[in-house]
N, C-alpha and C positions, 0 to 999 in steps of 0.2 A: 501494499498500501504505499502511495507517496503521499508525500506531505500538505498536497492538496486535500484526497483522498481524505487525509486523517483529519485533516479541518474542519471539513467539512461534513465529517462527523460531530466534530466537537460544536460546530454552531447550531448543528442540527439538533442534537438532544442538550445543549443551555438553554436553546433560543427556537426550536420548532420551526425553523426556516426549513424548507423540502429541499430537502437534496440534490429531485432532479431539475431544480428551477437554477441552481447557483452557477451561476458564470463566472468561470475563476478573472474574469477581466471586467465584470461591471460593479462599480461602486456600492461600499457597503450600507450607503442609503439605500440604492433598491431591495433591502432586505431589514428594512424597518435600524439597520443599526446605526447610531449615532454614536457621541464621541463618549459621553459614560459606558455604553452599551458594546463601544469599542475596550474599555477601560478595561470594564469585567472582563473580557473577551482576552483581554492578553495576561494579565492576575491569572486566568482557568488553562491559558496557554503554559506559560511558568509553573503554575503547581501540576500540570499531564506531564511536559514534557522536561524539567528540572534544570530551566536554563532560565537566565534573564533577560529580558526584552530590553533595549534604553530606551528611557524616556518620548524621546525626539521619533519614537513610532508610531504613538498615537497620533501622531497629527502626520507624521508623513507619507504613513501606509497606507491607501484607501480603495485599495483591492484585496479579493480572497490571496491571488496570487502573489503581490506583493509581500504579501505576510507572509506566505507558505517560501520565497525566497527568503525572507530574515531569518524563517526560520531553519530553512536547510543551512546557514550558514552559521547560525549557531549552535546546532547540532555539529554543524564540523568541524568547530574551537573549542577547544575542550575550554571551562568555564573558570575565572576565577574563585577561589573561596570569599 
């Protein structure tokens, strides 16, 4: 399962968004994910994947593909304790 699929599962489970309707390049707003919801999603990603997401991600990442790319880079690099 790739990062986009894993994030789709997470978004579906947490926010009840239909996975079949998720487009990796659509803005989060298309799924009613606003800045507060995105912050909640980022906290969930940190817990689920044991990574530390940079604070800038909440304002700079606007799509599922962007979030997956960030996650891939975070999981490819060992995290500082």
